[in-house]
C-alpha positions as CSV (number, residue, x, y, z in Angstrom):
1,X,13.3,13.3,13.1
2,X,13.6,11.7,9.8
3,X,17.0,12.8,8.2
4,X,16.3,15.5,5.3
5,X,17.6,13.2,2.2
6,X,14.6,10.7,2.7
7,X,12.0,13.1,2.7
8,X,11.7,13.1,-1.3
9,X,11.6,9.2,-0.8
10,X,8.1,9.9,1.6
11,X,6.6,12.5,-0.2
12,X,2.9,11.7,-1.6
13,X,2.8,9.8,-4.8
14,X,0.0,12.4,-6.4
15,X,3.2,14.9,-7.3
16,X,4.0,12.2,-9.7
17,X,2.9,12.3,-13.3
18,X,-0.2,10.4,-13.9
19,X,-1.5,10.1,-10.1
20,X,-4.8,11.9,-9.4
21,X,-7.2,11.6,-6.7
22,X,-9.2,8.7,-8.6
23,X,-6.1,6.0,-9.2
24,X,-4.3,7.3,-6.2
25,X,-7.0,4.9,-3.9
26,X,-5.8,2.1,-6.6
27,X,-2.1,2.6,-6.0
28,X,-2.4,2.9,-2.1
29,X,-4.3,-0.5,-2.1
30,X,-1.7,-2.1,-4.4
31,X,1.7,-0.4,-2.7
32,X,1.2,2.5,-0.6
33,X,0.9,6.2,-0.6
34,X,4.5,7.2,-0.9
35,X,7.0,7.9,-3.6
36,X,9.4,4.8,-1.6
37,X,6.2,2.4,-1.5
38,X,6.0,2.6,-5.7
39,X,10.0,2.3,-5.7
40,X,9.8,-1.2,-3.8
41,X,7.2,-2.1,-6.0
42,X,9.2,-4.7,-8.1
43,X,8.2,-6.2,-11.5
44,X,6.9,-9.5,-12.0
45,X,8.6,-9.9,-15.4
46,X,9.2,-8.4,-18.5
47,X,8.0,-8.0,-22.4
48,X,10.9,-7.7,-24.7
49,X,9.7,-5.3,-27.7
50,X,13.6,-5.5,-29.5
51,X,12.7,-8.3,-31.8
52,X,12.0,-6.1,-35.2
53,X,11.3,-8.2,-38.2
54,X,9.6,-7.6,-41.4
55,X,6.5,-8.6,-41.8
56,X,6.9,-11.6,-43.7
57,X,9.3,-12.9,-41.2
58,X,7.6,-12.3,-38.2
59,X,7.3,-15.7,-36.4
60,X,3.5,-16.3,-34.7
61,X,3.3,-16.3,-31.3
62,X,6.2,-13.6,-30.4
63,X,6.0,-9.8,-29.2
64,X,7.2,-7.9,-32.0
65,X,7.6,-4.3,-33.0
66,X,6.9,-3.8,-36.9
67,X,7.8,-0.8,-39.0
68,X,4.9,-0.3,-41.6
69,X,2.5,2.3,-43.4
70,X,-1.0,2.6,-43.2
71,X,-2.9,2.0,-46.0
72,X,-6.4,1.8,-45.3
73,X,-9.5,1.8,-42.7
74,X,-11.8,-1.4,-43.2
75,X,-14.8,-0.5,-40.6
76,X,-17.4,-3.0,-39.9
77,X,-21.1,-2.3,-40.2
78,X,-21.8,-5.3,-37.9
79,X,-21.2,-4.6,-34.7
80,X,-20.1,-7.6,-33.5
81,X,-17.3,-7.8,-36.3
82,X,-14.0,-6.3,-35.9
83,X,-12.7,-2.9,-37.3
84,X,-9.5,-3.6,-39.4
85,X,-7.1,-1.5,-40.5
86,X,-4.7,-2.8,-43.3
87,X,-0.7,-1.8,-43.0
88,X,2.2,-2.9,-45.1
89,X,6.1,-2.9,-45.4
90,X,8.2,-4.0,-48.6
91,X,7.6,-7.7,-47.7
92,X,3.7,-8.3,-46.4
93,X,0.5,-6.6,-45.2
94,X,-0.2,-6.8,-41.8
95,X,-3.9,-6.3,-40.8
96,X,-4.4,-4.6,-37.0
97,X,-8.1,-6.0,-35.7
98,X,-10.2,-4.1,-33.2
99,X,-13.4,-5.2,-31.3
100,X,-15.5,-2.4,-30.0
101,X,-13.5,0.4,-31.7
102,X,-14.2,4.1,-31.9
103,X,-13.4,5.0,-35.2
104,X,-12.7,8.5,-34.6
105,X,-10.1,7.6,-32.6
106,X,-8.1,5.0,-34.7
107,X,-8.4,7.6,-37.8
108,X,-6.4,9.7,-35.4
109,X,-3.6,7.1,-34.5
110,X,-3.5,5.6,-37.4
111,X,-3.8,8.4,-40.5
112,X,-3.7,6.3,-43.9
113,X,-0.5,6.8,-45.9
114,X,1.8,7.8,-42.7
115,X,4.6,5.3,-41.0
116,X,3.6,3.8,-37.9
117,X,5.7,1.9,-35.2
118,X,3.4,-1.2,-34.0
119,X,4.1,-3.4,-31.5
120,X,2.2,-6.6,-30.0
121,X,1.7,-10.0,-30.2
122,X,1.9,-11.5,-33.7
123,X,-0.7,-14.2,-34.8
124,X,-1.1,-15.8,-38.2
125,X,-4.8,-16.2,-39.6
126,X,-5.7,-17.6,-43.1
127,X,-2.3,-17.2,-44.1
128,X,-2.6,-13.2,-43.3
129,X,-0.2,-11.9,-40.4
130,X,-2.3,-9.8,-37.9
131,X,-1.9,-8.1,-34.6
132,X,-5.1,-8.0,-32.5
133,X,-5.3,-4.9,-30.3
134,X,-1.8,-3.7,-30.4
135,X,0.3,-2.4,-27.3
136,X,2.0,0.6,-29.0
137,X,1.0,2.2,-32.2
138,X,3.5,5.3,-32.2
139,X,4.9,7.5,-35.0
140,X,8.4,7.0,-35.8
141,X,9.7,10.3,-34.7
142,X,8.0,9.3,-31.1
143,X,9.7,6.2,-31.2
144,X,11.3,7.1,-27.3
145,X,7.1,6.2,-26.4
146,X,8.1,2.8,-27.0
147,X,10.1,1.0,-24.2
148,X,12.1,-1.7,-25.9
149,X,11.8,-3.6,-22.8
150,X,8.7,-3.3,-21.0
151,X,8.5,-4.2,-17.1
152,X,5.0,-5.9,-15.6
153,X,4.0,-5.0,-12.3
154,X,1.1,-6.8,-10.2
155,X,-1.8,-4.1,-11.0
156,X,-5.4,-3.8,-9.2
157,X,-8.7,-2.7,-10.7
158,X,-8.9,0.7,-11.8
159,X,-4.9,1.1,-12.9
160,X,-3.0,0.4,-16.0
161,X,0.4,-0.8,-16.1
162,X,1.5,2.6,-18.6
163,X,0.2,4.5,-15.9
164,X,2.1,2.7,-13.0
165,X,4.9,2.2,-15.0
166,X,5.3,6.2,-15.8
167,X,4.8,6.9,-12.1
168,X,7.5,4.8,-11.0
169,X,10.4,5.9,-13.4
170,X,9.7,9.8,-12.3
171,X,9.3,8.6,-8.7
172,X,13.4,7.0,-9.3
173,X,14.1,10.4,-10.8
174,X,13.0,12.4,-8.0
175,X,14.8,10.9,-5.3
176,X,18.5,11.4,-4.5
177,X,21.2,8.7,-3.8
178,X,21.7,8.0,-0.2
179,X,24.9,7.5,2.0
180,X,26.5,4.0,1.5
181,X,25.1,1.8,5.0
182,X,26.8,-1.6,3.9
183,X,30.5,-2.2,4.5
184,X,32.8,-1.5,1.9
185,X,34.7,-4.7,1.8
186,X,31.4,-6.5,1.4
187,X,30.2,-4.1,-1.3
188,X,33.6,-5.1,-3.0
189,X,33.4,-8.8,-2.5
190,X,29.5,-8.8,-3.7
191,X,30.2,-6.7,-6.5
192,X,27.0,-4.7,-5.7
193,X,25.6,-1.4,-7.3
194,X,23.8,1.2,-4.8
195,X,20.8,1.1,-3.7
196,X,19.5,3.8,-6.3
197,X,21.0,1.7,-8.8
198,X,20.0,-1.6,-7.8
199,X,16.2,0.3,-8.1
200,X,16.9,1.7,-11.5
201,X,18.4,-1.6,-12.7
202,X,15.0,-3.5,-11.6
203,X,12.4,-0.9,-13.1
204,X,14.6,-0.3,-16.3
205,X,15.9,-3.9,-16.9
206,X,17.7,-4.9,-19.9
207,X,16.6,-8.3,-19.9
208,X,14.8,-11.3,-17.7
209,X,18.2,-12.1,-15.9
210,X,18.1,-8.6,-14.2
211,X,14.8,-9.4,-12.2
212,X,16.2,-13.0,-11.1
213,X,16.2,-13.1,-7.1
214,X,20.0,-14.0,-7.8
215,X,20.7,-10.8,-9.6
216,X,23.3,-8.5,-8.0
217,X,20.7,-5.3,-7.8
218,X,17.8,-7.9,-6.5
219,X,20.5,-9.5,-3.7
220,X,21.5,-5.4,-2.8
221,X,17.9,-4.7,-1.8
222,X,17.4,-8.1,0.0
223,X,20.4,-7.3,1.9
224,X,19.3,-3.7,2.8
225,X,15.5,-4.7,3.8
226,X,17.2,-8.1,6.0
227,X,20.0,-5.7,7.8
228,X,17.4,-3.0,8.8
229,X,15.3,-5.5,10.3
230,X,18.2,-7.4,11.9
231,X,19.4,-3.7,13.2
232,X,16.1,-2.6,14.7
233,X,16.0,-6.1,16.5
234,X,19.6,-5.9,18.0
235,X,19.1,-2.7,19.0
236,X,16.0,-3.4,20.8
237,X,17.8,-6.8,22.2
238,X,20.9,-4.6,23.2
239,X,18.5,-2.3,25.5
240,X,16.7,-4.9,26.7
241,X,20.1,-6.9,27.7
242,X,21.2,-3.4,29.1
243,X,18.4,-3.2,31.5
244,X,19.0,-5.6,34.3
245,X,16.5,-8.3,35.2
246,X,16.0,-9.7,38.6
247,X,17.3,-13.1,39.7
248,X,14.4,-14.5,40.5
249,X,15.1,-17.7,42.5
250,X,12.2,-20.0,44.2
251,X,12.4,-22.6,46.2
252,X,10.0,-25.2,44.3
253,X,7.4,-25.9,46.7
254,X,4.5,-24.2,44.4
255,X,6.1,-25.9,41.5
256,X,5.5,-29.4,43.2
257,X,2.1,-28.8,44.3
258,X,1.3,-28.3,40.4
259,X,3.0,-31.3,39.2
260,X,1.2,-33.2,41.9
261,X,-2.1,-32.0,40.6
262,X,-1.5,-33.4,37.1
263,X,-2.7,-36.7,36.0
264,X,0.3,-37.1,33.6
265,X,3.8,-36.5,33.7
266,X,6.0,-33.5,31.2
267,X,7.3,-34.9,28.2
268,X,11.1,-34.4,27.7
269,X,10.6,-31.3,25.7
270,X,8.6,-29.8,28.4
271,X,11.0,-30.5,30.8
272,X,13.6,-29.0,29.0
273,X,11.9,-25.7,27.9
274,X,11.1,-24.8,31.8
275,X,14.6,-25.5,33.0
276,X,15.7,-23.0,30.2
277,X,13.1,-20.6,31.4
278,X,13.8,-21.4,34.7
279,X,17.9,-20.8,34.4
280,X,16.8,-17.5,32.7
281,X,14.7,-16.3,35.5
282,X,17.2,-16.9,37.8
283,X,20.1,-15.0,36.1
284,X,20.3,-11.6,36.9
285,X,20.5,-10.2,32.8
286,X,17.0,-9.8,31.5
287,X,15.3,-12.4,29.5
288,X,14.6,-12.6,26.0
289,X,13.2,-16.4,25.1
290,X,10.4,-17.5,22.9
291,X,8.9,-20.7,23.4
292,X,7.8,-22.4,20.5
293,X,5.4,-25.3,20.7
294,X,3.2,-26.7,18.4
295,X,-0.4,-26.8,18.7
296,X,-1.5,-28.9,22.0
297,X,2.0,-29.7,22.7
298,X,1.8,-28.5,26.4
299,X,2.8,-25.0,26.3
300,X,0.4,-23.7,29.1
301,X,1.3,-25.8,31.5
302,X,5.1,-25.0,31.2
303,X,4.3,-21.4,31.4
304,X,2.1,-22.2,34.9
305,X,5.3,-23.9,36.3
306,X,7.5,-20.8,35.1
307,X,4.9,-18.2,36.9
308,X,4.8,-20.6,40.0
309,X,8.6,-20.4,40.1
310,X,8.4,-16.3,39.9
311,X,5.4,-16.6,42.5
312,X,7.9,-18.2,44.9
313,X,10.7,-15.6,44.5
314,X,7.8,-12.7,45.8
315,X,7.1,-11.2,42.4
316,X,3.9,-11.0,40.6
317,X,3.0,-12.7,37.0
318,X,0.8,-11.3,33.7
319,X,-0.1,-13.2,30.7
320,X,-1.1,-11.8,27.9
321,X,-3.2,-13.4,25.3
322,X,-4.2,-11.8,21.6
323,X,-8.0,-12.8,21.7
324,X,-10.5,-13.0,24.7
325,X,-11.3,-16.6,23.8
326,X,-7.7,-17.4,24.1
327,X,-7.3,-15.2,27.4
328,X,-10.4,-17.5,29.0
329,X,-8.8,-20.8,28.1
330,X,-6.1,-20.1,29.7
331,X,-7.9,-19.4,32.7
332,X,-9.9,-22.7,32.0
333,X,-6.4,-24.7,31.8
334,X,-4.8,-23.0,34.7
335,X,-7.7,-22.3,37.2
336,X,-7.9,-26.1,38.8
337,X,-4.1,-26.5,39.1
338,X,-3.6,-23.1,40.2
339,X,-6.1,-23.6,43.1
340,X,-4.8,-26.9,43.9
341,X,-1.1,-24.9,44.3
342,X,-2.9,-22.2,46.5
343,X,-2.0,-19.6,43.6
344,X,-4.1,-16.5,43.1
345,X,-5.1,-15.7,39.7
346,X,-7.4,-13.5,38.1
347,X,-8.8,-12.5,34.7
348,X,-8.9,-9.2,32.7
349,X,-10.8,-8.3,29.3
350,X,-12.1,-5.3,27.7
351,X,-15.1,-6.8,29.0
352,X,-14.2,-6.4,32.8
353,X,-16.4,-3.4,33.3
354,X,-17.2,-1.3,36.5
355,X,-17.3,-3.1,39.7
356,X,-16.1,-6.3,38.2
357,X,-13.1,-4.6,36.9
358,X,-12.6,-2.7,40.2
359,X,-12.5,-6.1,42.2
360,X,-9.5,-6.7,39.8
361,X,-7.5,-3.3,40.1
362,X,-7.5,-3.2,43.8
363,X,-6.0,-6.7,44.8
364,X,-3.9,-6.3,42.3
365,X,-2.1,-3.3,43.5
366,X,-2.3,-4.3,46.9
367,X,-0.1,-7.4,45.6
368,X,-3.1,-10.0,46.3
369,X,-3.0,-11.4,42.7
370,X,-0.2,-13.8,41.9
371,X,-1.0,-14.0,38.2
372,X,-3.0,-12.0,36.3
373,X,-4.2,-13.2,32.7
374,X,-5.7,-11.0,30.2
375,X,-5.8,-9.3,26.6
376,X,-4.7,-5.8,25.5
377,X,-6.7,-4.7,29.0
378,X,-3.7,-5.3,30.7
379,X,-1.6,-2.5,29.5
380,X,-4.1,0.0,30.2
381,X,-3.0,3.0,32.1
382,X,-5.0,2.3,35.2
383,X,-3.7,-1.0,35.5
384,X,-1.1,-1.1,38.6
385,X,0.5,-4.4,40.1
386,X,2.5,-4.1,43.5
387,X,5.5,-5.6,41.9
388,X,5.4,-7.1,38.2
389,X,8.3,-9.5,37.8
390,X,7.7,-11.9,35.2
391,X,5.3,-11.6,31.8
392,X,4.3,-14.2,29.4
393,X,3.2,-13.2,26.0
394,X,1.0,-15.8,24.2
395,X,1.2,-15.6,20.4
396,X,3.6,-12.9,20.4
397,X,3.7,-11.8,16.9
398,X,0.4,-10.4,17.3
399,X,1.6,-7.2,19.6
400,X,4.1,-4.8,18.6
401,X,7.0,-3.6,20.2
402,X,5.2,-0.4,21.6
403,X,2.5,-3.1,23.6
404,X,5.4,-5.0,24.6
405,X,7.2,-1.9,26.1
406,X,4.1,-0.6,27.5
407,X,3.8,-4.2,29.8
408,X,7.5,-3.9,30.8
409,X,6.5,-0.4,31.7
410,X,4.0,-1.6,34.6
411,X,7.3,-3.2,36.6
412,X,8.9,-1.3,39.3
413,X,12.1,-2.8,39.0
414,X,13.5,-5.1,36.0
415,X,10.9,-7.9,34.3
416,X,11.6,-10.7,32.7
417,X,9.5,-11.5,29.4
418,X,8.7,-14.8,27.7
419,X,7.4,-14.7,24.3
420,X,5.2,-17.8,23.6
421,X,3.7,-19.0,19.8
422,X,2.0,-22.2,18.5
423,X,2.6,-20.7,15.1
424,X,5.7,-22.9,14.2
425,X,8.1,-20.6,12.4
426,X,10.6,-22.0,10.4
427,X,14.4,-21.2,11.7
428,X,15.2,-18.6,8.8
429,X,11.9,-16.8,9.6
430,X,12.7,-16.9,13.4
431,X,16.0,-15.1,12.8
432,X,14.3,-12.8,10.7
433,X,11.5,-11.7,12.8
434,X,12.9,-12.1,16.2
435,X,16.9,-11.9,15.5
436,X,18.8,-13.2,18.1
437,X,16.1,-14.3,20.5
438,X,16.9,-17.6,22.5
439,X,14.4,-20.3,21.5
440,X,12.6,-23.3,23.4
441,X,11.1,-25.9,21.3
442,X,8.8,-28.3,22.7
443,X,8.2,-30.8,19.8
444,X,6.9,-34.1,21.4
445,X,3.0,-34.6,22.0
446,X,1.7,-35.2,25.4
447,X,1.1,-38.8,26.3
448,X,-2.0,-40.3,25.2
449,X,-2.7,-38.2,21.9
450,X,-3.4,-39.9,18.8
451,X,-2.2,-39.0,15.3
452,X,-5.3,-37.2,13.6
453,X,-6.3,-39.0,10.4
454,X,-6.2,-36.4,7.6
455,X,-8.1,-37.2,4.1
456,X,-7.9,-35.2,0.9
457,X,-11.5,-35.3,-0.8
458,X,-13.0,-33.8,-4.1
459,X,-15.4,-31.3,-3.3
460,X,-18.4,-33.2,-5.7
461,X,-18.2,-36.1,-2.8
462,X,-19.4,-33.0,-0.2
463,X,-22.6,-34.8,0.3
464,X,-21.3,-38.3,1.3
465,X,-18.8,-36.3,3.8
466,X,-21.8,-34.7,5.3
467,X,-23.8,-37.8,5.7
468,X,-20.8,-39.3,6.9
469,X,-20.9,-36.5,9.6
470,X,-24.4,-37.1,10.3
471,X,-23.8,-40.8,11.2
472,X,-20.8,-39.5,13.6
473,X,-22.7,-37.0,15.1
474,X,-25.8,-38.9,15.8
475,X,-23.3,-41.4,17.8
476,X,-22.2,-38.5,20.0
477,X,-19.2,-37.0,18.0
478,X,-18.8,-33.0,17.4
479,X,-17.1,-31.3,14.5
480,X,-16.0,-28.4,12.8
481,X,-16.9,-27.3,9.3
482,X,-14.7,-24.4,8.3
483,X,-15.9,-21.9,5.4
484,X,-13.2,-21.4,2.2
485,X,-11.4,-17.8,2.3
486,X,-13.1,-15.9,-0.4
487,X,-10.8,-13.1,-1.8
488,X,-9.9,-10.6,0.7
489,X,-13.5,-9.8,1.4
490,X,-14.7,-10.9,4.9
491,X,-18.2,-10.0,3.6
492,X,-18.2,-12.7,1.1
493,X,-16.6,-15.0,3.6
494,X,-19.1,-14.6,5.9
495,X,-21.6,-15.0,3.1
496,X,-20.1,-18.7,2.4
497,X,-20.3,-19.5,6.1
498,X,-23.6,-18.4,6.1
499,X,-24.9,-20.4,2.9
500,X,-23.1,-23.6,4.3
501,X,-24.6,-23.1,7.9
502,X,-28.0,-23.3,6.1
503,X,-27.7,-26.3,4.4
504,X,-26.2,-28.1,7.2
505,X,-29.3,-26.7,9.3
506,X,-31.5,-28.7,7.0
507,X,-29.7,-32.1,7.7
508,X,-28.7,-31.6,11.5
509,X,-31.4,-29.1,12.7
510,X,-31.0,-26.9,15.5
511,X,-27.8,-29.0,16.3
512,X,-25.6,-26.9,14.3
513,X,-24.2,-23.0,15.3
514,X,-22.1,-20.3,13.2
515,X,-19.1,-18.4,14.4
516,X,-17.5,-15.6,12.2
517,X,-15.5,-12.5,12.9
518,X,-18.1,-9.7,12.5
519,X,-20.1,-11.5,15.1
520,X,-20.0,-9.3,18.6
521,X,-17.6,-11.1,21.2
522,X,-20.4,-12.4,23.6
523,X,-22.7,-13.7,20.7
524,X,-19.6,-15.5,19.7
525,X,-18.7,-16.8,23.1
526,X,-22.0,-18.1,23.6
527,X,-21.9,-20.1,20.3
528,X,-18.7,-21.4,21.4
529,X,-19.8,-22.3,24.8
530,X,-22.8,-24.2,23.2
531,X,-20.4,-26.6,21.2
532,X,-18.0,-26.7,24.2
533,X,-21.0,-28.2,26.4
534,X,-22.4,-30.3,23.5
535,X,-25.7,-28.6,23.1
536,X,-24.8,-27.9,19.3
537,X,-22.9,-30.8,17.5
538,X,-21.9,-29.0,14.5
539,X,-20.1,-25.4,14.5
540,X,-19.7,-23.7,11.2
541,X,-17.1,-21.2,11.0
542,X,-14.7,-18.7,9.2
543,X,-11.2,-19.2,10.4
544,X,-11.9,-16.9,13.6
545,X,-11.5,-20.8,15.2
546,X,-7.7,-21.0,14.1
547,X,-5.8,-20.2,17.1
548,X,-6.7,-21.3,20.6
549,X,-10.1,-23.1,20.7
550,X,-10.4,-25.6,22.8
551,X,-13.1,-28.4,22.7
552,X,-11.4,-32.1,23.7
553,X,-14.6,-33.8,22.6
554,X,-14.6,-32.3,19.0
555,X,-13.0,-35.1,16.8
556,X,-14.2,-34.0,13.1
557,X,-12.7,-31.0,11.2
558,X,-14.0,-30.5,7.7
559,X,-11.7,-27.5,5.6
560,X,-13.7,-26.8,2.6
561,X,-11.8,-25.3,-0.5
562,X,-8.7,-26.5,1.5
563,X,-6.6,-25.6,-1.9
564,X,-7.1,-21.6,-0.5
565,X,-5.2,-21.9,2.4
566,X,-1.8,-21.4,3.2
567,X,-0.2,-24.8,5.3
568,X,0.5,-22.9,8.3
569,X,-3.4,-22.1,8.4
570,X,-4.3,-25.8,7.7
571,X,-2.2,-27.0,10.2
572,X,-3.6,-24.7,12.8
573,X,-7.0,-25.5,11.9
574,X,-6.8,-29.3,11.9
575,X,-4.8,-28.6,15.6
576,X,-8.4,-27.9,16.8
577,X,-9.1,-31.5,16.9
578,X,-7.0,-34.6,18.2
579,X,-6.9,-32.9,21.8
580,X,-9.1,-35.7,23.5
581,X,-8.4,-39.2,23.8
582,X,-10.9,-39.8,20.7
583,X,-9.5,-40.8,17.7
584,X,-9.9,-37.5,15.2
585,X,-10.0,-37.0,11.7
586,X,-9.8,-34.2,9.3
587,X,-11.0,-33.7,6.0
588,X,-9.5,-31.4,3.3
589,X,-12.3,-31.1,0.8
590,X,-10.6,-29.6,-2.6
591,X,-11.6,-28.6,-5.9
592,X,-10.8,-31.0,-8.9
593,X,-8.8,-28.1,-10.5
594,X,-5.7,-27.2,-8.5
595,X,-1.9,-26.2,-8.9
596,X,0.7,-28.0,-8.5
597,X,1.8,-25.9,-5.5
598,X,-1.7,-26.5,-3.7
599,X,-1.5,-30.1,-4.4
600,X,2.0,-30.4,-2.7
601,X,0.5,-28.4,0.3
602,X,-2.1,-31.2,0.9
603,X,0.2,-33.7,0.4
604,X,2.0,-32.4,2.8
605,X,-0.9,-32.3,5.3
606,X,-1.7,-35.9,4.5
607,X,1.7,-37.2,5.7
608,X,3.0,-35.2,8.5
609,X,1.5,-33.7,11.6
610,X,4.9,-32.0,12.4
611,X,4.5,-28.2,12.6
612,X,7.9,-27.2,12.2
613,X,8.5,-29.5,9.0
614,X,5.1,-27.8,7.7
615,X,6.5,-24.6,8.4
616,X,9.6,-25.3,6.3
617,X,7.6,-26.8,3.4
618,X,5.3,-23.9,3.5
619,X,8.0,-21.6,3.3
620,X,10.1,-23.4,0.5
621,X,6.7,-23.7,-1.5
622,X,5.5,-20.2,-0.8
623,X,8.9,-18.6,-1.5
624,X,9.0,-15.2,0.1
625,X,5.5,-13.9,-0.4
626,X,2.9,-13.8,2.8
627,X,4.9,-16.7,4.5
628,X,2.7,-18.2,7.0
629,X,0.3,-15.4,6.0
630,X,2.2,-12.8,7.5
631,X,-0.5,-10.7,7.4
632,X,-2.7,-12.6,9.8
633,X,0.3,-13.3,11.8
634,X,1.9,-9.9,12.2
635,X,5.4,-11.0,11.5
636,X,7.5,-8.2,9.7
637,X,6.4,-8.1,5.8
638,X,9.1,-8.2,3.7
639,X,8.8,-6.7,0.2
640,X,12.5,-7.3,-1.4
641,X,13.3,-10.6,0.1
642,X,12.8,-14.3,-1.4
643,X,13.4,-16.4,1.6
644,X,14.0,-19.4,-0.7
645,X,17.0,-17.5,-2.6
646,X,18.4,-15.1,0.1
647,X,18.2,-17.4,3.2
648,X,22.3,-16.8,3.3
649,X,21.4,-12.7,3.4
650,X,19.8,-13.4,6.6
651,X,23.0,-14.8,8.9
652,X,24.9,-12.1,6.9
653,X,22.6,-9.3,8.0
654,X,22.2,-10.6,12.0
655,X,26.0,-11.0,12.2
656,X,26.7,-7.4,10.5
657,X,23.9,-6.2,12.9
658,X,25.4,-7.6,15.9
659,X,28.8,-6.2,14.8
660,X,27.4,-2.6,14.5
661,X,25.7,-2.4,18.0
662,X,29.0,-3.9,19.8
663,X,31.3,-1.0,17.9
664,X,28.8,2.0,17.5
665,X,25.9,1.1,19.7
666,X,24.6,4.7,19.4
667,X,25.1,4.7,15.6
668,X,26.8,8.1,15.8
669,X,29.6,7.5,13.8
670,X,29.8,7.9,9.9
671,X,28.4,4.8,8.9
672,X,25.7,4.8,12.0
673,X,24.3,7.9,10.5
674,X,24.0,6.0,6.9
675,X,22.6,3.1,9.2
676,X,19.9,5.8,10.6
677,X,18.8,6.2,7.2
678,X,17.8,2.9,6.3
679,X,16.2,2.2,9.4
680,X,14.1,5.4,8.3
681,X,13.6,3.9,4.9
682,X,12.5,0.5,6.0
683,X,10.3,2.1,8.7
684,X,12.1,0.3,11.3
685,X,12.6,3.4,13.6
686,X,11.3,2.6,16.5
687,X,15.2,1.0,16.6
688,X,16.2,4.8,16.6
689,X,13.2,6.2,19.2
690,X,14.5,3.0,21.5
691,X,17.9,4.6,21.3
692,X,16.9,8.1,22.3
693,X,14.6,6.8,25.0
694,X,17.6,4.7,26.3
């Protein structure tokens, strides 16, 4: 149960002033629907309205608050000309300028002969001091309605800053303070405020310094969010470690057959990763390992050899992939090697229905299948293994804790779980996302892989690029053409892709195919299969081809509006080419006007193919925001942490979480009870549920 002190934090925002059914949707899209969501929606800047000179001294371009008397209204008879209101103090006149004005409203707000406080941006126009559309016009007795320092928040259509600000301040006043979960010695050393004081400081700042990532309030809140995350991970790890694994010791005979069937020898990194995984299998502790390997670094072969070792020890294995395309691809890579080694493998996806499904489930339960490859279909209730001992989760960050536990639940005795990812994750983020997981990294490319020639080309040369591809295709090449990300809307993405498809079809005729996210699975697979077989030469797509498409014959990748993509995404897309022995190229088309960050991103892409270096740079360039496009990658989203600025707090949180679990693993002590509030507040309560389920 969520602690009672948190009820007000999770109360619906409609109870706050100014929020009704209509703007609730806008706020939900922006931040969420609970009071805590608004409190964690931090300001990005502020307007200081404390500058209050006489009218004659007001500096052009400044934001000023001026005390004046309203002298006269000068409406305009021409609808295009502005409505003016003349005001003055003892030093000069001030003209207020309004376009598309409502005269009755302005006369009510600014009665002639009365004093008003006017706040807004000062302009000097033909020796006159003027303010166009003032931000505030209040009577002196209502001076409290004019904020001296006004916070600026990220907004969305249909929502004004004033409404949001008012709701947030009311939200702050509606919630109680919570028991302190940080260690007293740390609080004293850092001089941190309480959590509620920190939120107050940020939503009612006294100057720009309060909002800086290095401020005490910001660091305190970042430490809260990181500790919640690290503690939840530490609990999961502790519970997993306490479940005994099984010592799975093979004799190497199946592995030898696989190695004999390979046409190449393993790289040093592959050998190291394999020996680390096998050492985990042979130990009696449960495995907690993540294998990171760049696109095309040969993770699947290492995974197969590790599964062979488990099969030698007499257990079954599962390989769980996030998409059918990826599951099918693993099957294709693994089948010839598995057959050579006498391993029995099968595929189970959402598309396996009726008799075909039964033909997998029955031998699986009878122990006649050694390795089952599949999607979420693997964790459904009726899927029974005779003795599951080793599970590999590919693109691990796309699966939640519940799904991982469901897979582990398929085992009668302990199961070893290996996570695998082709998304290079910087070390700081590996810590944040996976806590203390043991990590094996495969950095080397398999022998024979040529570097991909990456070029940045201005979009106005798109016709030259298309004719270059036409020449390459006539000579037998195959190319991907990835269309841009258009805002948040998949519909617009698809429209852009369909438009590009139509224009290329005019050039290439029927040898062009199109795939996008709204196509049904079978449709998408059919087009992919045509591309794989070489029946079509150019594949136009949205970013659905980002992970796991393997067509070694494809040697050209064009990414339109490359400046709109994150570095990790560009790197993943580029990894679709350069998989065969032919020379490959990647063309990044960009608009003429691009910002500094986008320019730096494209420069890194041109200079490096090292996914881990690229991931570190991505983190540096983006700061704490949507790292790796966390929305797409399923890594936990952080609202209060700036990874570039708060890196030192990650280690701090990890060490503290470890200490807490060692001292009070059930969180029953006084600090433990406070930490339960923290886990619930940051919705990391699967940690608490796991403690209760044991």
